[in-house]
Structure formats: C-alpha cells, structure tokens
C-alpha positions in Angstrom: 20.9 8.5 51.4 20.5 12.2 50.3 22.6 11.6 47.2 20.5 8.5 46.3 17.3 10.6 46.7 18.7 13.3 44.3 19.7 10.7 41.7 16.2 9.2 41.9 14.6 12.6 41.6 16.8 13.4 38.5 15.7 10.1 36.9 12.1 10.8 37.6 12.5 14.3 36.1 14.0 12.8 32.9 11.2 10.2 32.8 8.6 12.8 33.2 10.1 14.9 30.4 10.2 11.9 28.0 6.5 11.1 28.9 5.4 14.7 28.2 7.5 14.8 25.0 6.0 11.5 23.7 2.5 12.4 24.7 2.8 15.7 22.8 4.1 14.0 19.7 1.3 11.5 19.8 -1.3 14.2 20.4 0.1 16.2 17.5 0.2 13.1 15.2 -3.4 12.1 16.0 -4.6 15.7 15.4 -2.8 15.8 12.1 -4.2 12.4 11.1 -7.8 13.4 12.0 -7.5 16.6 10.0 -6.0 14.9 6.9 -7.4 11.4 6.8 -10.7 12.2 8.6 -11.8 14.4 5.7 -12.1 11.5 3.3 -14.6 9.6 5.5 -17.9 11.4 5.1 -16.9 14.9 4.2 -19.8 15.9 1.9 -18.0 19.1 1.0 -15.0 17.4 -0.3 -14.7 16.4 -4.0 -12.5 13.4 -3.0 -14.1 9.9 -2.9 -14.9 8.4 0.4 -11.8 6.6 2.0 -9.5 8.3 -0.5 -6.7 8.7 2.0 -6.7 5.0 2.9 -6.7 2.8 -0.2 -4.5 5.4 -2.1 -1.7 5.2 0.5 -1.3 1.4 0.2 1.6 0.4 -2.1 2.2 0.4 -4.9 -0.9 0.7 -7.2 -4.6 0.8 -6.5 -8.0 1.0 -8.2 -10.2 3.7 -6.9 -13.5 1.8 -7.8 -14.1 -0.7 -5.0 -14.4 -4.4 -6.0 -16.4 -5.0 -2.8 -19.1 -2.5 -1.9 -21.7 -3.4 0.8 -24.0 -1.1 2.7 -26.2 -2.7 5.4 -27.6 -1.5 8.7 -25.7 1.7 8.5 -22.4 -0.1 8.0 -20.2 0.2 5.0 -17.8 -2.5 3.8 -15.4 -1.6 1.0 -12.8 -3.7 -0.7 -10.2 -2.1 -2.9 -7.8 -3.8 -5.3 -4.2 -2.9 -4.5 -1.0 -4.4 -5.8 2.7 -4.4 -5.1 4.9 -4.3 -8.2 8.6 -4.4 -8.8 11.1 -5.2 -11.6 13.5 -8.0 -10.5 17.2 -8.5 -11.3 16.4 -10.2 -14.6 14.1 -7.4 -15.7 10.9 -9.3 -15.0 7.8 -7.6 -13.7 6.6 -9.1 -10.4 3.1 -8.2 -9.3 1.4 -9.3 -6.1 -2.3 -8.7 -5.9 -4.2 -7.9 -2.7 -7.6 -6.7 -1.4 -7.7 -3.8 1.1 -10.7 -4.0 3.4 -12.4 -1.1 5.1 -15.4 -1.2 7.6 -17.0 2.1 8.5 -20.1 3.6 10.0 -20.8 7.2 11.0 -23.6 6.1 13.4 -22.7 2.7 14.8 -20.2 1.8 17.5 -17.3 0.1 15.7 -15.5 -0.8 18.9 -17.8 -3.8 19.3 -16.9 -5.3 15.9 -14.4 -8.2 15.8 -14.1 -9.7 12.4 -15.5 -10.4 8.9 -16.2 -14.1 8.2 -16.0 -15.5 4.6 -18.3 -18.5 4.0 -19.6 -20.4 1.1 -21.5 -23.6 0.2 -18.5 -24.8 -1.8 -15.9 -23.9 0.8 -14.3 -26.5 3.1 -14.0 -24.0 6.0 -14.8 -20.4 6.9 -12.1 -17.7 6.9 -11.9 -15.0 9.6 -10.6 -11.5 8.7 -10.0 -9.7 11.9 -10.6 -6.0 12.2 -8.3 -3.4 13.7 -8.9 0.3 14.2 -6.9 2.8 12.1 -5.0 5.1 14.6 -7.7 7.1 16.5 -10.2 7.3 13.6 -13.6 5.7 13.5 -12.6 3.3 10.8 -11.5 -0.4 10.8 -9.2 -2.3 8.5 -9.2 -6.0 7.8 -5.9 -7.8 8.5 -4.4 -11.1 7.7 -3.0 -13.7 10.1 0.3 -11.6 10.4 -1.7 -8.4 11.2 -1.0 -6.8 7.9 -3.7 -5.1 5.7 -2.6 -7.0 2.6 -5.3 -9.7 2.1 -4.3 -12.1 -0.7 -6.5 -12.0 -3.8 -6.5 -15.8 -3.8 -8.3 -15.8 -0.5 -11.4 -14.4 -2.2 -11.2 -16.4 -5.4 -9.8 -19.9 -4.6 -12.0 -20.9 -1.7 -15.6 -20.9 -3.0 -16.7 -18.0 -0.7 -20.0 -16.5 -1.7 -21.0 -14.8 1.6 -19.4 -12.3 4.0 -20.6 -11.8 7.6 -19.9 -8.9 10.0 -19.4 -10.4 13.5 -19.1 -8.6 16.8 -16.9 -9.5 19.8 -19.7 -11.7 21.2 -19.5 -13.9 18.1 -22.9 -12.6 17.1 -23.5 -12.0 13.4 -24.7 -8.4 12.8 -25.5 -9.1 9.2 -24.4 -11.2 6.2 -24.3 -10.3 2.6 -23.6 -12.0 -0.8 -20.0 -11.8 -1.9 -19.3 -12.2 -5.6 -15.7 -11.7 -6.9 -14.2 -13.0 -10.2 -10.8 -12.9 -11.8 -12.1 -10.3 -14.2 -12.8 -7.9 -11.3 -9.0 -7.5 -10.8 -7.6 -5.3 -13.6 -4.5 -3.6 -12.2 -2.1 -6.4 -12.9 -3.1 -6.7 -16.5 -2.8 -3.0 -17.0 0.7 -3.0 -15.5 1.8 -5.9 -17.6 0.7 -4.2 -20.8 2.4 -1.0 -19.8 5.6 -2.7 -18.9 5.7 -4.7 -22.1 5.3 -1.4 -24.1 7.4 0.9 -22.0 9.9 -1.4 -20.1 9.3 0.4 -16.8 6.8 0.9 -14.1 4.2 3.7 -14.6 4.3 7.0 -12.7 1.5 9.5 -12.2 2.2 11.0 -15.6 1.7 7.6 -17.3 -1.8 6.9 -16.0 -3.5 8.2 -19.1 -1.9 5.4 -21.0 -3.8 2.8 -18.9 -6.8 1.1 -20.4 -8.5 1.4 -17.0 -9.0 5.0 -15.9 -9.4 4.2 -12.2 -5.9 2.9 -11.6 -3.3 5.1 -10.0 0.1 4.7 -8.2 0.5 5.1 -4.5 0.0 8.5 -3.0 2.1 9.5 0.0 -0.3 11.5 2.2 1.9 11.7 5.3 5.4 13.1 5.4 8.2 11.0 6.8 8.3 13.4 9.8 5.1 14.1 11.7 4.1 17.7 11.4 4.8 19.2 14.8 2.4 21.8 16.2 4.7 24.3 17.8 2.1 25.8 20.1 1.0 22.4 21.4 4.7 21.4 22.0 5.4 24.6 23.8 2.4 24.1 26.0 3.5 20.6 26.9 7.0 21.9 27.8 5.6 24.7 29.9 3.5 22.3 31.9 6.5 20.0 32.4 8.8 22.8 33.7 6.0 24.2 35.9 5.5 20.8 37.5 9.3 20.4 37.8 9.8 23.8 39.5 7.0 23.2 41.9 8.1 19.7 42.8 11.7 20.8 43.2 10.7 23.6 45.5 8.5 21.4 47.6 11.0 18.5 47.9 14.2 20.3 48.4 13.8 24.0 49.3 10.6 24.0 51.3 11.6 20.9 53.2 15.1 22.3 53.9 13.5 25.5 55.2 11.6 23.5 57.9 14.4 21.0 58.7 
C-alpha cells in the first residue's frame, strides 16, 4: 500500500510539473502575441496600418487595402483579399482567392458576437460566417464551415449578396450594412498572373515594385516557429513548482513519519 502511494505521488508530481510547464508556455506565448499583434489594432503611435499583423500573415499574398470596410456603432468590419499561389508539376500557376474577415471594437464587448450573415434580394438563402476570437486578443475572425479563416471569393460574388449583418449570440441583429463587391475589386490574381508570365516564377518581396498594384505584398512571417520564451517567467514557474513539491513532500512523508 505504501509503495502504491509513492507511485501515485510520483505521478502527481510529474503531472503537476507538466501543468506548470504548459501554463508557463501558454502565458509566455500570450504575452508575446499581445505585445506583437496587439500593437497593430489601435496603436495610434505606430506607422503600421490597423490589423497589419493579421492579414499580412495569411498565405501567400495579400492586398493591404481592404475590399470590405464597414464602421458602425463602434464596430469595425474589414475584409482583405488574400490568395494562395503555387506552381504545379506542369509549370502552371495555380491561384486560389479568398477573403479574410476581421471584426473589431475597442469599446464594445466582442464576446457576445456570434456571426456575420450575408443576405440579398437576389440570393436564394442567407449565408452565416461564424466568428472566433484570435488567441487572447480582442479581435474576431470570420471562419468557413471547416473552421478556417479562408473564405472563398465566390461566396461573396456568386450568391447575390448585397447586405451584411452583425449578429449576437441571441440571434439579434446589432446592425446591417450594404455590401458591394465586384470581380474588379480582386486584383491580386491578375497581378500574379502577369508577373508569372513575364518572370516564370512567383514574386518575392524584392519583386513587389514590378506589380501594377502597389498594395500587394507576399506573406510576412511575424511569429517564429518557436515561441519566444521569457526566461524570468519560466524560472518563476519552476520555482513555484519546486516549492510546492518540497512542501507537499515534507507534509506527506517526513512530517507524517515523525508523528507515526
């Protein structure tokens, strides 16, 4: 019985260590994300456009000028043109076009928001775009039925939608706004095709000045593959863990043994 208790205690100690380690990593990652990404929300001192760290980190190319821009009741809805591009085995350029949706407010509670609804007098049915929070930041992304932020361009062009509604989790419409998108609003694909025809490759950052559209850029990696660890925060977490471990070990084994 005593051996079983020691084995159980060792397992609890390992579990507690993993819990502290994971929590410290999450805390460090969230702090880093808030410091890096949070600055592009409403940082008036920054020269970067609003939401720069969001639409620019979506592969593979983006246009910095939003094709959807709505400001109502202290809410901001932005839609950015983003595309994925590759050259296949037969040296053909394959481009898939998407819309990346952001909903933001620096005064309103975004936790009550549920979705955007696309409607139109010429559409056969409405389309829901559900909203999810980005990490721990006060910003929401629109996602498709698979939970990805890549919303097909065809969704906005081929269904006769002319109105977009912001809806809360009680199914109440907070506001609705006119929505007007045309094929000519999407310019990234055409620019890539022209460049590929002339250069026989995909453009890099150095090639952007050759584009007809000055607002197109390739994806920018804002976060390293490995989360930047805050050593002081990690050390504090380990110190708390070992302190709890020492105290619990003393109380369970040595103090109890002393009085047995």
